[in-house]
N, C-alpha and C positions, 0 to 999 in steps of 0.2 A: 862745346862745353857750355853748360847752363849752370848758373849759380843764382840762388835765391836768397835774399835777405828780407826779414820781416821788420816793419817798423810800425809806429802808430799810424802812419799815413797809408799803410797798405803793404803791398809786396813789390819788391824791385828785383827784376831778372836781368842778368848780364847776358847779352846776345853776342856770340862770338863766331867768327868766320870758320874757326876750326871745330866743326861739329859734324858728326855722322848723321845719317838718316834717322837713326834711333834717337840721337840728341835732339833733333828737330821735333820729333813726336814727343819727347819728354818735356819740351817747352810747353806744349799745348796741355799735356797731362798735368804738369805743375801749376799752371794757370787755373785749370779746372779745379784742382785740389784747394788752391788758395780761395777760390770763389766759394766752393762748398764749406770751407772753414769760416766764411763770413767776411772775408776781405772785399771791400767795395772800391778799391783803387789798386790798379796794377800798372807798374811802370816797367817798360822794356828799355833797358840801357843798351843802346846800339854802338857804343864806342868801339868795340871789337869787331864790328861788321865792316869790312874794308871794301869789298866789291859786290856787285849785284849777284845774288844767289836766289834763284827762284824758290828753292826749297825753304830757305829762311823767310823769305817774303811771304810765302804761302802759310807757313806756321804762325807768323805774326798776324796775318789777316784772320786766321782761325782763332787766335787769342783775342783779337779785337771783337770778333763776332760772339765768342763765349761771354766776354765781359758785357756786351750789350744784352745778351740773353738774361743775365743776372742783374741787370740794372747797375752795373759797376763802371767805373771810369777806367779807361785804357789809355795810356800815355806813352809815346815813343819819345825818348830823349837821346841826345848825343848822336843823332843820325847825320852823317856828313851831307854837305850841300850837294855833292855829286850824286849820292844815293837818293837824296830827297828829289832831285831833278829827274832821276831815272824812274822813280816810283810815280812821279807826276806824268812823265812821258807815257808810261804804261796805263795811265788814268786809274791808278789803284789807290791814290792818296786818300780818297773818301773812305774806302774800305778799311784802310789802316788807321784811319782817324786822324790824319794830318790836316791841319788847317789849310784852307784854299789860298 
């Protein structure tokens, strides 16, 4: 499930563990649409992401890349310390835009 809310600060997407392959692609599409509409800050709220899912991780990395292409900020919030550690272990934290 992907939900987007727009605010003056940009667009915020909720990332959930319960998502199909189509939902994962939808996340990248929605971020692209937000960027095309002029948003320059995108926030991925990962509170609903409970365990490592490479499909979700891949989608988030593609979103971060799209944001960089547009010169927009991409921020991941509410990512559990366990998932943060797993992303770091995979050496993908830089691609996701997580601080070192």
